[in-house]
N, C-alpha and C positions, 0 to 999 in steps of 0.2 A: 278154521275159526280163530280169530285174534284173541289175545289174552283178555282184553276188555269184554269181548263178547262172551267168553267162557265165564268170566266173573259175573256178568249180568245174568246169564243163564243159571248159574249156581244160586244167586240170590233169589231169582224168580221161583225156581224149583223149591228152595228151602222155605220160602214164604208160604207155600201151599202144604208142605209136609209137617206133620207133628212128630216131635221126638219124644221118646220115652224118657222118664225121669231116672233118678238114681239117688244114692245116698250122699253124693257130694254136690256142691253147688258153687256158683260164682255170681256175684252181683256186679253189673256194669251200670254206669251212669252216663246217660246221653247229655249233650250240652243243654237240651231244653229242660233238664231236671228229671226226666223220666228215669226210673230205675228198673232194670230188667234182671230177673233171676233166672239163671240157667241151671237146671239140675241134670246130673249125668252120673253114670256108674264109674267106679274106680278105673276100669279098663280104658274108658274114654279119656279120663284125666291123664293117665299114663301115656296113652297113644298121642295125646296133644303135646305133652312135654317132649316126647321123642321126636315128633315131626317138627316142632318149633326149634329144637336143637339142630336138626338137619338144615332147616331154613336159615337159621342164624349163621351157621358156618358158611353157607353159600352166598347169602345176600346181605347179611347184617340185620339190623332191627326191622321189625314188621311195621308197616304203617299203623298209626294209632287207630284208625277206623276198624281195623281187623279185630280189635279187642271187643267190638260191639257184637260180634258173631258168637254163636254157640260153639263150644270146642269142636264138635263134629264138623261144623262148617269151616272152622279155621283149618282143620286138617285137610279138608277137601280143597280149600283155597291154596294151601301150601303145596299140595300135590299138583295142582294146576300150574302154579308158578315154577316149581321144580321141574315139571315135565316140559314146559316150553323154554325154560332157562331164563326167565325174566321175572323180576319182582312185581307185585301188584302196584298200581299207582298209589302215590302218597295221599291222594284224596279221591273220594268217590262221590258221584252226583247224588244229591239228596233223593231225587226221584227213583234212583236205583236201589237205595237201601231202605227207604221209608216203608214199603210194603213188608219187608222183612221184619222191621222193628215193630210193626203193628200186628203181627200174627198173635193169635191168642195165647200160646204158651209163653210168649215173651212178657206178657202182662202179669203172670203169676209171680207174686213176691212172697217168699217164705222167710219169716223172722228166725227160723231155726238154722238157716244156711249161713256159714261163715261169710262175713262181709269183705270181699276182695274186690275193691272198686277200681275200675279203669275209666278214666274220663277220656273221651275221644271226640274230636270234631268231625263233621262230615267232610 
């Protein structure tokens, strides 16, 4: 399976699955003005930082659209990329990521969560 096919499969699977919350959160802003809050436990945040570090050493900066994903899905995406030895594409088709961004847990916005915004185009 190609890298793009694996990414599409990850996004489709993630769009159907609900993630549990946690005491930490991150707010991302999509170009259309939508704000998405992802909540996650400390362990997920730490795992994301470790995986991001591995990715950065190998490929450099992540594509901006990756910041639209929940940290758990960013970890999975980095695992895929590191496994095949290729970085993800710099852009992703809107139809591939739109169902992911529309999932119910993405619409939950909490004002108690620190505002760490990332703006990313499709």
